[in-house]
PDB file of N, CA, C and O in Angstrom:
ATOM      1  N   MET A   1       6.643  21.342   8.871  1.00  0.00           N
ATOM      2  CA  MET A   1       5.320  20.920   8.066  1.00  0.00           C
ATOM      3  C   MET A   1       5.195  21.482   6.745  1.00  0.00           C
ATOM      4  O   MET A   1       6.016  22.316   6.364  1.00  0.00           O
ATOM      5  N   LEU A   2       4.457  21.187   6.177  1.00  0.00           N
ATOM      6  CA  LEU A   2       3.883  21.040   4.920  1.00  0.00           C
ATOM      7  C   LEU A   2       2.885  22.442   4.887  1.00  0.00           C
ATOM      8  O   LEU A   2       1.820  22.350   4.276  1.00  0.00           O
ATOM      9  N   ASP A   3       3.216  23.641   5.502  1.00  0.00           N
ATOM     10  CA  ASP A   3       1.825  24.742   6.036  1.00  0.00           C
ATOM     11  C   ASP A   3       1.392  25.355   4.657  1.00  0.00           C
ATOM     12  O   ASP A   3       0.221  25.276   4.284  1.00  0.00           O
ATOM     13  N   SER A   4       2.513  26.062   3.797  1.00  0.00           N
ATOM     14  CA  SER A   4       2.597  26.233   2.950  1.00  0.00           C
ATOM     15  C   SER A   4       2.993  25.998   1.442  1.00  0.00           C
ATOM     16  O   SER A   4       3.932  25.267   1.128  1.00  0.00           O
ATOM     17  N   TYR A   5       2.245  26.639   0.576  1.00  0.00           N
ATOM     18  CA  TYR A   5       2.678  26.254  -1.045  1.00  0.00           C
ATOM     19  C   TYR A   5       4.448  26.219  -0.942  1.00  0.00           C
ATOM     20  O   TYR A   5       5.182  25.236  -1.040  1.00  0.00           O
ATOM     21  N   ALA A   6       4.750  27.411  -0.751  1.00  0.00           N
ATOM     22  CA  ALA A   6       6.256  27.294  -0.812  1.00  0.00           C
ATOM     23  C   ALA A   6       7.155  26.093  -0.016  1.00  0.00           C
ATOM     24  O   ALA A   6       8.223  25.667  -0.458  1.00  0.00           O
ATOM     25  N   HIS A   7       6.594  25.685   1.093  1.00  0.00           N
ATOM     26  CA  HIS A   7       6.918  24.396   1.610  1.00  0.00           C
ATOM     27  C   HIS A   7       6.733  23.381   1.038  1.00  0.00           C
ATOM     28  O   HIS A   7       7.610  22.517   1.059  1.00  0.00           O
ATOM     29  N   TYR A   8       5.580  23.193   0.382  1.00  0.00           N
ATOM     30  CA  TYR A   8       4.762  21.694  -0.250  1.00  0.00           C
ATOM     31  C   TYR A   8       6.134  21.708  -1.578  1.00  0.00           C
ATOM     32  O   TYR A   8       6.870  20.744  -1.785  1.00  0.00           O
ATOM     33  N   ARG A   9       6.191  22.867  -2.235  1.00  0.00           N
ATOM     34  CA  ARG A   9       6.754  22.998  -3.292  1.00  0.00           C
ATOM     35  C   ARG A   9       8.280  22.278  -3.121  1.00  0.00           C
ATOM     36  O   ARG A   9       8.643  21.299  -3.773  1.00  0.00           O
ATOM     37  N   LEU A  10       8.901  22.814  -2.340  1.00  0.00           N
ATOM     38  CA  LEU A  10      10.377  22.432  -1.949  1.00  0.00           C
ATOM     39  C   LEU A  10      10.266  20.679  -1.229  1.00  0.00           C
ATOM     40  O   LEU A  10      11.335  20.069  -1.210  1.00  0.00           O
ATOM     41  N   PHE A  11       9.487  20.223  -0.885  1.00  0.00           N
ATOM     42  CA  PHE A  11       9.425  18.963  -0.363  1.00  0.00           C
ATOM     43  C   PHE A  11       9.371  18.649  -1.175  1.00  0.00           C
ATOM     44  O   PHE A  11      10.419  18.023  -1.336  1.00  0.00           O
ATOM     45  N   TYR A  12       8.505  18.557  -2.478  1.00  0.00           N
ATOM     46  CA  TYR A  12       7.610  18.111  -3.518  1.00  0.00           C
ATOM     47  C   TYR A  12       9.353  17.627  -4.377  1.00  0.00           C
ATOM     48  O   TYR A  12       9.986  16.572  -4.421  1.00  0.00           O
ATOM     49  N   ASN A  13       9.633  19.249  -5.033  1.00  0.00           N
ATOM     50  CA  ASN A  13      10.739  18.804  -5.469  1.00  0.00           C
ATOM     51  C   ASN A  13      11.933  17.930  -5.106  1.00  0.00           C
ATOM     52  O   ASN A  13      12.640  17.352  -5.932  1.00  0.00           O
ATOM     53  N   GLN A  14      12.102  17.888  -3.599  1.00  0.00           N
ATOM     54  CA  GLN A  14      13.128  17.057  -3.176  1.00  0.00           C
ATOM     55  C   GLN A  14      12.902  15.842  -3.202  1.00  0.00           C
ATOM     56  O   GLN A  14      13.850  15.081  -3.395  1.00  0.00           O
ATOM     57  N   TRP A  15      11.593  15.329  -3.016  1.00  0.00           N
ATOM     58  CA  TRP A  15      11.193  14.082  -3.109  1.00  0.00           C
ATOM     59  C   TRP A  15      11.257  13.647  -4.740  1.00  0.00           C
ATOM     60  O   TRP A  15      11.441  12.455  -4.986  1.00  0.00           O
ATOM     61  N   SER A  16      11.143  14.374  -5.589  1.00  0.00           N
ATOM     62  CA  SER A  16      11.241  14.008  -7.133  1.00  0.00           C
ATOM     63  C   SER A  16      12.424  13.544  -7.598  1.00  0.00           C
ATOM     64  O   SER A  16      12.733  12.612  -8.341  1.00  0.00           O
ATOM     65  N   GLN A  17      13.234  14.671  -6.806  1.00  0.00           N
ATOM     66  CA  GLN A  17      14.800  13.962  -7.232  1.00  0.00           C
ATOM     67  C   GLN A  17      15.170  13.151  -6.479  1.00  0.00           C
ATOM     68  O   GLN A  17      16.219  12.656  -6.892  1.00  0.00           O
ATOM     69  N   ALA A  18      14.718  12.572  -5.185  1.00  0.00           N
ATOM     70  CA  ALA A  18      15.455  11.412  -4.436  1.00  0.00           C
ATOM     71  C   ALA A  18      14.787  10.151  -5.210  1.00  0.00           C
ATOM     72  O   ALA A  18      15.458   9.135  -5.389  1.00  0.00           O
ATOM     73  N   LEU A  19      13.472  10.244  -5.655  1.00  0.00           N
ATOM     74  CA  LEU A  19      12.857   9.263  -6.345  1.00  0.00           C
ATOM     75  C   LEU A  19      13.562   9.196  -7.695  1.00  0.00           C
ATOM     76  O   LEU A  19      13.245   8.150  -8.261  1.00  0.00           O
ATOM     77  N   LYS A  20      14.401   9.934  -8.411  1.00  0.00           N
ATOM     78  CA  LYS A  20      14.863   9.614  -9.745  1.00  0.00           C
ATOM     79  C   LYS A  20      16.166   9.116  -9.306  1.00  0.00           C
ATOM     80  O   LYS A  20      16.611   8.293 -10.106  1.00  0.00           O
ATOM     81  N   LYS A  21      17.232   9.428  -7.899  1.00  0.00           N
ATOM     82  CA  LYS A  21      18.249   8.732  -7.889  1.00  0.00           C
ATOM     83  C   LYS A  21      17.944   7.594  -7.294  1.00  0.00           C
ATOM     84  O   LYS A  21      18.872   6.822  -7.051  1.00  0.00           O
ATOM     85  N   ILE A  22      16.615   7.236  -6.931  1.00  0.00           N
ATOM     86  CA  ILE A  22      16.502   5.529  -6.555  1.00  0.00           C
ATOM     87  C   ILE A  22      16.060   4.864  -8.138  1.00  0.00           C
ATOM     88  O   ILE A  22      16.626   3.911  -8.674  1.00  0.00           O
ATOM     89  N   LYS A  23      15.240   5.419  -8.534  1.00  0.00           N
ATOM     90  CA  LYS A  23      15.294   4.739 -10.057  1.00  0.00           C
ATOM     91  C   LYS A  23      16.527   4.642 -10.601  1.00  0.00           C
ATOM     92  O   LYS A  23      16.759   3.474 -10.912  1.00  0.00           O
ATOM     93  N   GLU A  24      17.080   5.103 -10.754  1.00  0.00           N
ATOM     94  CA  GLU A  24      18.571   4.722 -11.640  1.00  0.00           C
ATOM     95  C   GLU A  24      19.331   3.752 -10.622  1.00  0.00           C
ATOM     96  O   GLU A  24      19.712   2.665 -11.057  1.00  0.00           O
ATOM     97  N   ILE A  25      19.571   4.090  -9.291  1.00  0.00           N
ATOM     98  CA  ILE A  25      20.199   3.381  -8.398  1.00  0.00           C
ATOM     99  C   ILE A  25      19.457   1.533  -8.565  1.00  0.00           C
ATOM    100  O   ILE A  25      20.225   0.579  -8.443  1.00  0.00           O
ATOM    101  N   LEU A  26      18.300   1.365  -8.776  1.00  0.00           N
ATOM    102  CA  LEU A  26      17.948   0.285  -8.667  1.00  0.00           C
ATOM    103  C   LEU A  26      17.398  -0.140 -10.148  1.00  0.00           C
ATOM    104  O   LEU A  26      16.732  -1.140 -10.418  1.00  0.00           O
ATOM    105  N   GLY A  27      17.871   0.928 -11.074  1.00  0.00           N
ATOM    106  CA  GLY A  27      17.285  -0.008 -12.873  1.00  0.00           C
ATOM    107  C   GLY A  27      16.082  -0.080 -12.598  1.00  0.00           C
ATOM    108  O   GLY A  27      15.689  -1.235 -12.767  1.00  0.00           O
ATOM    109  N   LEU A  28      15.113   0.754 -12.173  1.00  0.00           N
ATOM    110  CA  LEU A  28      13.612   0.409 -12.318  1.00  0.00           C
ATOM    111  C   LEU A  28      13.250   1.279 -13.535  1.00  0.00           C
ATOM    112  O   LEU A  28      13.683   2.429 -13.604  1.00  0.00           O
ATOM    113  N   PRO A  29      12.590   0.842 -14.346  1.00  0.00           N
ATOM    114  CA  PRO A  29      11.604   1.694 -15.310  1.00  0.00           C
ATOM    115  C   PRO A  29      11.059   2.818 -14.833  1.00  0.00           C
ATOM    116  O   PRO A  29      11.288   3.955 -15.245  1.00  0.00           O
ATOM    117  N   GLU A  30      10.061   2.387 -13.634  1.00  0.00           N
ATOM    118  CA  GLU A  30       9.355   3.357 -13.585  1.00  0.00           C
ATOM    119  C   GLU A  30       9.325   3.510 -12.253  1.00  0.00           C
ATOM    120  O   GLU A  30       9.174   2.478 -11.601  1.00  0.00           O
ATOM    121  N   LEU A  31       9.460   4.824 -11.508  1.00  0.00           N
ATOM    122  CA  LEU A  31       9.078   4.796  -9.868  1.00  0.00           C
ATOM    123  C   LEU A  31       8.650   6.446  -9.516  1.00  0.00           C
ATOM    124  O   LEU A  31       9.190   7.520  -9.781  1.00  0.00           O
ATOM    125  N   SER A  32       7.527   6.099  -8.856  1.00  0.00           N
ATOM    126  CA  SER A  32       6.734   7.488  -8.663  1.00  0.00           C
ATOM    127  C   SER A  32       6.142   7.536  -7.291  1.00  0.00           C
ATOM    128  O   SER A  32       6.004   6.492  -6.654  1.00  0.00           O
ATOM    129  N   THR A  33       5.708   8.947  -6.699  1.00  0.00           N
ATOM    130  CA  THR A  33       4.793   8.653  -5.721  1.00  0.00           C
ATOM    131  C   THR A  33       3.687   7.554  -5.294  1.00  0.00           C
ATOM    132  O   THR A  33       3.511   6.840  -4.306  1.00  0.00           O
ATOM    133  N   TYR A  34       3.159   7.727  -6.284  1.00  0.00           N
ATOM    134  CA  TYR A  34       1.846   6.899  -6.757  1.00  0.00           C
ATOM    135  C   TYR A  34       2.416   5.336  -6.446  1.00  0.00           C
ATOM    136  O   TYR A  34       1.731   4.730  -5.622  1.00  0.00           O
ATOM    137  N   TRP A  35       3.446   4.684  -6.932  1.00  0.00           N
ATOM    138  CA  TRP A  35       3.998   3.618  -7.526  1.00  0.00           C
ATOM    139  C   TRP A  35       4.445   3.343  -6.060  1.00  0.00           C
ATOM    140  O   TRP A  35       4.166   2.194  -5.718  1.00  0.00           O
ATOM    141  N   ALA A  36       5.082   4.108  -5.073  1.00  0.00           N
ATOM    142  CA  ALA A  36       5.660   4.014  -3.998  1.00  0.00           C
ATOM    143  C   ALA A  36       4.642   3.480  -2.754  1.00  0.00           C
ATOM    144  O   ALA A  36       4.670   2.474  -2.046  1.00  0.00           O
ATOM    145  N   ARG A  37       3.761   4.606  -2.830  1.00  0.00           N
ATOM    146  CA  ARG A  37       2.285   4.494  -1.995  1.00  0.00           C
ATOM    147  C   ARG A  37       2.010   2.986  -2.128  1.00  0.00           C
ATOM    148  O   ARG A  37       2.011   2.151  -1.223  1.00  0.00           O
ATOM    149  N   HIS A  38       1.756   2.792  -3.534  1.00  0.00           N
ATOM    150  CA  HIS A  38       0.791   1.598  -3.832  1.00  0.00           C
ATOM    151  C   HIS A  38       1.431   0.092  -3.109  1.00  0.00           C
ATOM    152  O   HIS A  38       0.860  -0.782  -2.457  1.00  0.00           O
ATOM    153  N   THR A  39       3.167   0.273  -3.642  1.00  0.00           N
ATOM    154  CA  THR A  39       4.142  -0.991  -2.910  1.00  0.00           C
ATOM    155  C   THR A  39       3.734  -0.929  -1.461  1.00  0.00           C
ATOM    156  O   THR A  39       3.148  -1.930  -1.048  1.00  0.00           O
ATOM    157  N   TRP A  40       3.943   0.106  -0.568  1.00  0.00           N
ATOM    158  CA  TRP A  40       4.083   0.434   0.671  1.00  0.00           C
ATOM    159  C   TRP A  40       2.932  -0.406   1.024  1.00  0.00           C
ATOM    160  O   TRP A  40       3.101  -1.572   1.380  1.00  0.00           O
ATOM    161  N   ALA A  41       1.354   0.324   0.913  1.00  0.00           N
ATOM    162  CA  ALA A  41       0.242  -0.516   0.745  1.00  0.00           C
ATOM    163  C   ALA A  41      -0.009  -1.813   0.718  1.00  0.00           C
ATOM    164  O   ALA A  41      -0.658  -2.337   1.624  1.00  0.00           O
ATOM    165  N   THR A  42       0.432  -2.454  -0.241  1.00  0.00           N
ATOM    166  CA  THR A  42       0.799  -3.966  -0.910  1.00  0.00           C
ATOM    167  C   THR A  42       1.116  -4.816  -0.037  1.00  0.00           C
ATOM    168  O   THR A  42       0.542  -5.877   0.207  1.00  0.00           O
ATOM    169  N   ILE A  43       2.364  -4.216   0.632  1.00  0.00           N
ATOM    170  CA  ILE A  43       3.348  -4.957   1.404  1.00  0.00           C
ATOM    171  C   ILE A  43       2.682  -4.584   2.720  1.00  0.00           C
ATOM    172  O   ILE A  43       2.698  -5.700   3.240  1.00  0.00           O
ATOM    173  N   ALA A  44       2.214  -3.938   3.453  1.00  0.00           N
ATOM    174  CA  ALA A  44       1.561  -3.720   4.784  1.00  0.00           C
ATOM    175  C   ALA A  44       0.815  -4.898   4.289  1.00  0.00           C
ATOM    176  O   ALA A  44       1.316  -5.994   4.543  1.00  0.00           O
ATOM    177  N   ALA A  45      -0.645  -4.851   3.418  1.00  0.00           N
ATOM    178  CA  ALA A  45      -1.698  -6.002   3.663  1.00  0.00           C
ATOM    179  C   ALA A  45      -1.233  -7.317   3.804  1.00  0.00           C
ATOM    180  O   ALA A  45      -1.909  -8.156   4.398  1.00  0.00           O
ATOM    181  N   SER A  46       0.142  -7.640   3.184  1.00  0.00           N
ATOM    182  CA  SER A  46       0.405  -8.968   2.998  1.00  0.00           C
ATOM    183  C   SER A  46       0.996  -9.384   4.350  1.00  0.00           C
ATOM    184  O   SER A  46       1.089 -10.541   4.761  1.00  0.00           O
ATOM    185  N   LEU A  47       1.474  -7.997   5.131  1.00  0.00           N
ATOM    186  CA  LEU A  47       1.933  -8.359   6.601  1.00  0.00           C
ATOM    187  C   LEU A  47       0.493  -8.420   7.682  1.00  0.00           C
ATOM    188  O   LEU A  47       0.400  -8.563   8.901  1.00  0.00           O
ATOM    189  N   ASP A  48      -0.252  -8.287   6.888  1.00  0.00           N
ATOM    190  CA  ASP A  48      -1.824  -8.256   7.952  1.00  0.00           C
ATOM    191  C   ASP A  48      -1.673  -6.995   8.512  1.00  0.00           C
ATOM    192  O   ASP A  48      -2.543  -6.952   9.382  1.00  0.00           O
ATOM    193  N   ILE A  49      -1.270  -6.297   8.511  1.00  0.00           N
ATOM    194  CA  ILE A  49      -1.751  -4.823   8.593  1.00  0.00           C
ATOM    195  C   ILE A  49      -2.982  -4.513   8.730  1.00  0.00           C
ATOM    196  O   ILE A  49      -3.483  -5.222   7.858  1.00  0.00           O
ATOM    197  N   PRO A  50      -3.941  -3.882   9.271  1.00  0.00           N
ATOM    198  CA  PRO A  50      -5.087  -3.739   8.952  1.00  0.00           C
ATOM    199  C   PRO A  50      -5.532  -2.644   7.921  1.00  0.00           C
ATOM    200  O   PRO A  50      -4.875  -1.607   7.823  1.00  0.00           O
ATOM    201  N   LYS A  51      -6.596  -2.858   7.186  1.00  0.00           N
ATOM    202  CA  LYS A  51      -6.788  -1.692   6.517  1.00  0.00           C
ATOM    203  C   LYS A  51      -7.000  -0.420   6.949  1.00  0.00           C
ATOM    204  O   LYS A  51      -6.763   0.618   6.332  1.00  0.00           O
ATOM    205  N   GLU A  52      -7.562  -0.577   8.285  1.00  0.00           N
ATOM    206  CA  GLU A  52      -7.457   0.991   8.937  1.00  0.00           C
ATOM    207  C   GLU A  52      -6.278   1.767   9.116  1.00  0.00           C
ATOM    208  O   GLU A  52      -6.140   2.957   8.832  1.00  0.00           O
ATOM    209  N   THR A  53      -5.247   0.819   9.724  1.00  0.00           N
ATOM    210  CA  THR A  53      -4.032   1.580   9.533  1.00  0.00           C
ATOM    211  C   THR A  53      -2.930   1.805   8.109  1.00  0.00           C
ATOM    212  O   THR A  53      -1.759   2.183   8.146  1.00  0.00           O
ATOM    213  N   ILE A  54      -3.590   1.507   7.141  1.00  0.00           N
ATOM    214  CA  ILE A  54      -3.052   1.361   5.986  1.00  0.00           C
ATOM    215  C   ILE A  54      -3.225   2.505   5.406  1.00  0.00           C
ATOM    216  O   ILE A  54      -2.408   3.041   4.657  1.00  0.00           O
ATOM    217  N   ALA A  55      -4.730   3.114   5.850  1.00  0.00           N
ATOM    218  CA  ALA A  55      -5.315   4.226   5.400  1.00  0.00           C
ATOM    219  C   ALA A  55      -4.750   5.487   6.074  1.00  0.00           C
ATOM    220  O   ALA A  55      -4.694   6.630   5.621  1.00  0.00           O
ATOM    221  N   ALA A  56      -4.333   4.997   7.295  1.00  0.00           N
ATOM    222  CA  ALA A  56      -4.181   6.146   8.422  1.00  0.00           C
ATOM    223  C   ALA A  56      -2.963   6.507   7.584  1.00  0.00           C
ATOM    224  O   ALA A  56      -3.053   7.574   6.977  1.00  0.00           O
ATOM    225  N   ALA A  57      -1.858   5.820   7.445  1.00  0.00           N
ATOM    226  CA  ALA A  57      -0.585   5.979   6.686  1.00  0.00           C
ATOM    227  C   ALA A  57      -0.329   6.597   5.632  1.00  0.00           C
ATOM    228  O   ALA A  57       0.645   7.325   5.440  1.00  0.00           O
ATOM    229  N   LEU A  58      -1.431   6.270   4.677  1.00  0.00           N
ATOM    230  CA  LEU A  58      -1.720   6.486   3.362  1.00  0.00           C
ATOM    231  C   LEU A  58      -2.549   8.502   3.749  1.00  0.00           C
ATOM    232  O   LEU A  58      -2.749   9.343   2.872  1.00  0.00           O
ATOM    233  N   GLY A  59      -2.727   8.615   4.715  1.00  0.00           N
ATOM    234  CA  GLY A  59      -3.314   9.739   4.731  1.00  0.00           C
ATOM    235  C   GLY A  59      -4.816  10.079   4.561  1.00  0.00           C
ATOM    236  O   GLY A  59      -5.344  11.190   4.583  1.00  0.00           O
ATOM    237  N   HIS A  60      -5.451   8.705   4.364  1.00  0.00           N
ATOM    238  CA  HIS A  60      -6.745   8.871   4.055  1.00  0.00           C
ATOM    239  C   HIS A  60      -7.771   8.464   5.596  1.00  0.00           C
ATOM    240  O   HIS A  60      -7.555   8.003   6.718  1.00  0.00           O
ATOM    241  N   GLU A  61      -9.157   9.056   4.658  1.00  0.00           N
ATOM    242  CA  GLU A  61      -9.987   8.908   6.179  1.00  0.00           C
ATOM    243  C   GLU A  61     -10.337   7.777   5.935  1.00  0.00           C
ATOM    244  O   GLU A  61     -10.551   7.219   4.859  1.00  0.00           O
ATOM    245  N   LEU A  62     -10.413   7.339   7.237  1.00  0.00           N
ATOM    246  CA  LEU A  62     -11.150   6.418   7.694  1.00  0.00           C
ATOM    247  C   LEU A  62     -12.673   5.756   7.139  1.00  0.00           C
ATOM    248  O   LEU A  62     -13.720   6.362   7.366  1.00  0.00           O
ATOM    249  N   GLY A  63     -12.653   4.567   6.459  1.00  0.00           N
ATOM    250  CA  GLY A  63     -13.737   3.991   5.775  1.00  0.00           C
ATOM    251  C   GLY A  63     -13.282   4.456   4.392  1.00  0.00           C
ATOM    252  O   GLY A  63     -13.990   3.818   3.613  1.00  0.00           O
ATOM    253  N   ASN A  64     -12.644   5.067   3.847  1.00  0.00           N
ATOM    254  CA  ASN A  64     -12.447   6.018   2.994  1.00  0.00           C
ATOM    255  C   ASN A  64     -12.086   4.454   1.740  1.00  0.00           C
ATOM    256  O   ASN A  64     -11.270   3.581   2.036  1.00  0.00           O
ATOM    257  N   SER A  65     -12.815   4.448   0.550  1.00  0.00           N
ATOM    258  CA  SER A  65     -12.994   3.397  -0.592  1.00  0.00           C
ATOM    259  C   SER A  65     -11.436   3.669  -0.981  1.00  0.00           C
ATOM    260  O   SER A  65     -10.791   2.625  -1.073  1.00  0.00           O
ATOM    261  N   ILE A  66     -10.751   4.790  -1.212  1.00  0.00           N
ATOM    262  CA  ILE A  66      -9.705   4.923  -1.812  1.00  0.00           C
ATOM    263  C   ILE A  66      -8.567   3.795  -1.597  1.00  0.00           C
ATOM    264  O   ILE A  66      -7.995   3.228  -2.528  1.00  0.00           O
ATOM    265  N   THR A  67      -8.321   3.549  -0.186  1.00  0.00           N
ATOM    266  CA  THR A  67      -7.260   2.481   0.087  1.00  0.00           C
ATOM    267  C   THR A  67      -7.300   1.541  -0.473  1.00  0.00           C
ATOM    268  O   THR A  67      -6.244   1.001  -0.803  1.00  0.00           O
ATOM    269  N   SER A  68      -8.462   1.013  -0.779  1.00  0.00           N
ATOM    270  CA  SER A  68      -8.097  -0.593  -1.099  1.00  0.00           C
ATOM    271  C   SER A  68      -7.696  -0.171  -2.892  1.00  0.00           C
ATOM    272  O   SER A  68      -7.223  -1.156  -3.458  1.00  0.00           O
ATOM    273  N   ILE A  69      -7.793   0.875  -3.662  1.00  0.00           N
ATOM    274  CA  ILE A  69      -6.804   0.977  -4.959  1.00  0.00           C
ATOM    275  C   ILE A  69      -5.561   0.705  -4.660  1.00  0.00           C
ATOM    276  O   ILE A  69      -5.087   0.235  -5.694  1.00  0.00           O
ATOM    277  N   TYR A  70      -4.630   0.729  -3.723  1.00  0.00           N
ATOM    278  CA  TYR A  70      -3.748   0.860  -3.664  1.00  0.00           C
ATOM    279  C   TYR A  70      -3.268  -0.341  -3.220  1.00  0.00           C
ATOM    280  O   TYR A  70      -2.044  -0.442  -3.127  1.00  0.00           O
ATOM    281  N   ILE A  71      -3.990  -1.323  -2.911  1.00  0.00           N
ATOM    282  CA  ILE A  71      -3.602  -2.243  -2.696  1.00  0.00           C
ATOM    283  C   ILE A  71      -3.647  -3.695  -3.224  1.00  0.00           C
ATOM    284  O   ILE A  71      -4.693  -4.170  -2.782  1.00  0.00           O
ATOM    285  N   ASP A  72      -3.105  -4.469  -3.841  1.00  0.00           N
ATOM    286  CA  ASP A  72      -2.986  -5.881  -4.289  1.00  0.00           C
ATOM    287  C   ASP A  72      -3.482  -6.925  -3.694  1.00  0.00           C
ATOM    288  O   ASP A  72      -2.677  -7.823  -3.451  1.00  0.00           O
ATOM    289  N   TYR A  73      -4.405  -7.056  -3.433  1.00  0.00           N
ATOM    290  CA  TYR A  73      -4.429  -8.546  -2.183  1.00  0.00           C
ATOM    291  C   TYR A  73      -4.029  -9.452  -2.798  1.00  0.00           C
ATOM    292  O   TYR A  73      -3.972  -9.476  -4.027  1.00  0.00           O
ATOM    293  N   ASP A  74      -3.630 -10.490  -1.929  1.00  0.00           N
ATOM    294  CA  ASP A  74      -2.976 -11.685  -2.042  1.00  0.00           C
ATOM    295  C   ASP A  74      -4.087 -12.691  -2.129  1.00  0.00           C
ATOM    296  O   ASP A  74      -4.381 -13.132  -1.018  1.00  0.00           O
ATOM    297  N   LEU A  75      -4.704 -13.124  -3.001  1.00  0.00           N
ATOM    298  CA  LEU A  75      -6.116 -14.166  -3.033  1.00  0.00           C
ATOM    299  C   LEU A  75      -5.291 -15.192  -2.417  1.00  0.00           C
ATOM    300  O   LEU A  75      -6.000 -16.145  -2.741  1.00  0.00           O
ATOM    301  N   ARG A  76      -4.432 -15.666  -1.843  1.00  0.00           N
ATOM    302  CA  ARG A  76      -3.970 -16.934  -1.410  1.00  0.00           C
ATOM    303  C   ARG A  76      -4.240 -17.048   0.026  1.00  0.00           C
ATOM    304  O   ARG A  76      -4.332 -18.106   0.649  1.00  0.00           O
ATOM    305  N   LYS A  77      -4.367 -15.765   0.532  1.00  0.00           N
ATOM    306  CA  LYS A  77      -5.048 -15.774   1.977  1.00  0.00           C
ATOM    307  C   LYS A  77      -6.167 -15.988   2.095  1.00  0.00           C
ATOM    308  O   LYS A  77      -6.548 -16.506   3.144  1.00  0.00           O
ATOM    309  N   VAL A  78      -7.213 -15.629   0.936  1.00  0.00           N
ATOM    310  CA  VAL A  78      -8.413 -16.030   0.727  1.00  0.00           C
ATOM    311  C   VAL A  78      -8.809 -17.242   0.546  1.00  0.00           C
ATOM    312  O   VAL A  78      -9.940 -17.621   0.850  1.00  0.00           O
ATOM    313  N   ASP A  79      -7.749 -18.116  -0.069  1.00  0.00           N
ATOM    314  CA  ASP A  79      -7.987 -19.307  -0.198  1.00  0.00           C
ATOM    315  C   ASP A  79      -7.683 -20.247   0.952  1.00  0.00           C
ATOM    316  O   ASP A  79      -8.170 -21.367   1.110  1.00  0.00           O
ATOM    317  N   THR A  80      -6.914 -19.706   1.635  1.00  0.00           N
ATOM    318  CA  THR A  80      -6.280 -20.162   2.927  1.00  0.00           C
ATOM    319  C   THR A  80      -7.211 -20.015   4.133  1.00  0.00           C
ATOM    320  O   THR A  80      -6.995 -20.783   5.070  1.00  0.00           O
ATOM    321  N   ALA A  81      -8.348 -19.021   4.259  1.00  0.00           N
ATOM    322  CA  ALA A  81      -9.259 -18.799   4.921  1.00  0.00           C
ATOM    323  C   ALA A  81     -10.191 -19.764   4.678  1.00  0.00           C
ATOM    324  O   ALA A  81     -10.638 -20.560   5.504  1.00  0.00           O
ATOM    325  N   ASN A  82     -10.563 -19.644   3.154  1.00  0.00           N
ATOM    326  CA  ASN A  82     -11.761 -20.295   3.084  1.00  0.00           C
ATOM    327  C   ASN A  82     -11.434 -22.023   3.453  1.00  0.00           C
ATOM    328  O   ASN A  82     -12.202 -22.689   4.148  1.00  0.00           O
ATOM    329  N   ARG A  83     -10.373 -22.478   2.949  1.00  0.00           N
ATOM    330  CA  ARG A  83      -9.921 -23.968   3.133  1.00  0.00           C
ATOM    331  C   ARG A  83      -9.918 -24.058   4.806  1.00  0.00           C
ATOM    332  O   ARG A  83     -10.157 -25.158   5.304  1.00  0.00           O
ATOM    333  N   LEU A  84      -9.686 -23.065   5.561  1.00  0.00           N
ATOM    334  CA  LEU A  84     -10.110 -23.460   6.989  1.00  0.00           C
ATOM    335  C   LEU A  84     -11.198 -23.620   7.631  1.00  0.00           C
ATOM    336  O   LEU A  84     -11.483 -24.205   8.676  1.00  0.00           O
ATOM    337  N   VAL A  85     -11.813 -22.986   6.827  1.00  0.00           N
ATOM    338  CA  VAL A  85     -13.556 -22.814   7.300  1.00  0.00           C
ATOM    339  C   VAL A  85     -14.147 -23.818   6.779  1.00  0.00           C
ATOM    340  O   VAL A  85     -14.949 -24.557   7.350  1.00  0.00           O
ATOM    341  N   ILE A  86     -13.679 -23.903   5.390  1.00  0.00           N
ATOM    342  CA  ILE A  86     -14.009 -25.686   5.452  1.00  0.00           C
ATOM    343  C   ILE A  86     -14.277 -26.697   6.027  1.00  0.00           C
ATOM    344  O   ILE A  86     -15.284 -27.387   6.188  1.00  0.00           O
ATOM    345  N   ASP A  87     -12.545 -26.731   6.532  1.00  0.00           N
ATOM    346  CA  ASP A  87     -11.929 -27.908   7.132  1.00  0.00           C
ATOM    347  C   ASP A  87     -12.853 -27.827   8.753  1.00  0.00           C
ATOM    348  O   ASP A  87     -13.286 -28.713   9.490  1.00  0.00           O
ATOM    349  N   SER A  88     -12.871 -26.601   8.814  1.00  0.00           N
ATOM    350  CA  SER A  88     -13.916 -26.433  10.073  1.00  0.00           C
ATOM    351  C   SER A  88     -15.193 -27.155  10.501  1.00  0.00           C
ATOM    352  O   SER A  88     -15.531 -27.222  11.683  1.00  0.00           O
ATOM    353  N   LEU A  89     -15.709 -27.554   9.755  1.00  0.00           N
ATOM    354  CA  LEU A  89     -17.351 -27.903   9.660  1.00  0.00           C
ATOM    355  C   LEU A  89     -16.869 -29.303   9.875  1.00  0.00           C
ATOM    356  O   LEU A  89     -17.394 -29.603  10.948  1.00  0.00           O
ATOM    357  N   HIS A  90     -16.243 -30.225   9.512  1.00  0.00           N
ATOM    358  CA  HIS A  90     -16.374 -31.501   9.785  1.00  0.00           C
ATOM    359  C   HIS A  90     -17.125 -32.270   8.838  1.00  0.00           C
ATOM    360  O   HIS A  90     -17.651 -33.275   9.317  1.00  0.00           O
ATOM    361  N   LEU A  91     -17.335 -32.033   7.473  1.00  0.00           N
ATOM    362  CA  LEU A  91     -18.458 -32.246   7.026  1.00  0.00           C
ATOM    363  C   LEU A  91     -17.748 -33.900   6.329  1.00  0.00           C
ATOM    364  O   LEU A  91     -16.600 -34.135   5.951  1.00  0.00           O
ATOM    365  N   PRO A  92     -19.019 -34.850   6.376  1.00  0.00           N
ATOM    366  CA  PRO A  92     -18.624 -36.132   5.955  1.00  0.00           C
ATOM    367  C   PRO A  92     -17.901 -36.054   4.710  1.00  0.00           C
ATOM    368  O   PRO A  92     -17.912 -35.012   4.054  1.00  0.00           O
ATOM    369  N   SER A  93     -17.147 -37.290   4.263  1.00  0.00           N
ATOM    370  CA  SER A  93     -16.444 -37.012   2.884  1.00  0.00           C
ATOM    371  C   SER A  93     -17.687 -37.723   1.916  1.00  0.00           C
ATOM    372  O   SER A  93     -17.578 -37.745   0.690  1.00  0.00           O
TER     373      SER A  93
END
């Protein structure tokens, strides 16, 4: 557990070293914990994982608006939803 500052710093240092190695291996210009969390949340949202689950995975309190900052929503899903609703109305042409 990360109960103490010493444990937290050890974990953070190891995490930073691992990210640096991954960045070099993949040839990425940028890689940070924020980038990793942002990417994970965006992928999770694209897989229709509920926002509440994403929030919990990120360690956010339920109903916290911060979670939305981490997600780049795919607006094609909104377009598809709108088309489905419109089509369900059976409006005359």
